[in-house]
C-alpha positions in Angstrom: 41.2 -15.4 -64.3 42.7 -18.9 -63.5 45.1 -20.1 -60.8 48.2 -22.0 -61.6 50.4 -23.7 -59.3 54.1 -23.2 -59.3 57.5 -24.5 -57.8 60.5 -22.6 -57.6 63.6 -24.5 -58.7 66.2 -22.4 -56.3 64.2 -22.4 -53.1 61.8 -25.3 -53.8 58.9 -23.3 -52.7 55.4 -24.4 -53.7 52.5 -21.9 -54.4 49.7 -20.9 -56.3 49.0 -17.7 -58.3 46.4 -16.0 -59.9 47.2 -14.7 -63.4 45.8 -14.0 -66.8 46.8 -16.7 -69.0 48.9 -14.8 -71.1 51.2 -14.5 -68.2 51.0 -17.9 -66.7 54.8 -18.7 -68.1 56.5 -15.5 -66.2 55.4 -15.8 -62.6 58.4 -15.4 -60.3 58.8 -16.7 -56.7 58.0 -13.8 -54.2 60.7 -15.3 -51.8 64.1 -15.6 -54.1 62.9 -14.0 -57.2 63.6 -17.0 -59.3 61.3 -17.7 -62.4 58.8 -20.2 -61.5 57.9 -23.5 -63.2 54.2 -24.1 -63.6 53.1 -27.4 -62.5 50.6 -29.7 -64.2 47.6 -29.6 -61.9 44.7 -31.9 -61.3 41.5 -31.1 -63.0 38.9 -29.7 -61.0 35.7 -31.6 -62.1 32.5 -31.0 -60.1 30.2 -33.6 -60.1 26.8 -34.1 -58.1 25.5 -37.0 -56.6 21.7 -37.4 -56.3 20.3 -37.5 -52.5 17.4 -37.4 -50.4 17.4 -34.4 -48.3 15.3 -35.1 -45.0 15.9 -31.6 -43.7 13.3 -29.6 -45.4 10.5 -31.0 -43.6 8.6 -34.3 -42.6 8.8 -35.8 -45.9 12.3 -36.3 -47.9 12.7 -34.3 -51.1 14.8 -36.1 -53.6 17.2 -33.9 -55.0 18.7 -34.4 -58.6 20.9 -31.7 -59.5 22.4 -28.3 -57.9 19.8 -26.1 -59.8 16.9 -28.3 -58.3 18.7 -28.1 -54.6 19.1 -24.5 -55.3 15.5 -24.1 -56.1 14.2 -25.9 -53.3 16.2 -24.0 -50.7 15.2 -20.9 -52.3 11.4 -21.9 -51.8 12.4 -22.4 -47.9 14.3 -18.7 -47.5 17.8 -20.8 -47.4 21.5 -20.0 -48.8 22.6 -22.8 -51.0 26.4 -22.8 -50.4 28.4 -24.8 -53.1 
């Protein structure tokens, strides 16, 4: 389910709610009960910048993608957190 940003026009509270898209315009403020107004959020674009990883051993490993980083970590028994 998507997370939307809202503002309550009565009490000016800003908050986020995770709701089905079909209910995105029916969210009420939990403080005052007023119907909240959905805000236009910034788009969350995830990009990857290639880099030389120097933590795998004596020679740096050039990492081109998130998938390659996951595979290199997996080879070494490491967990990838992204």
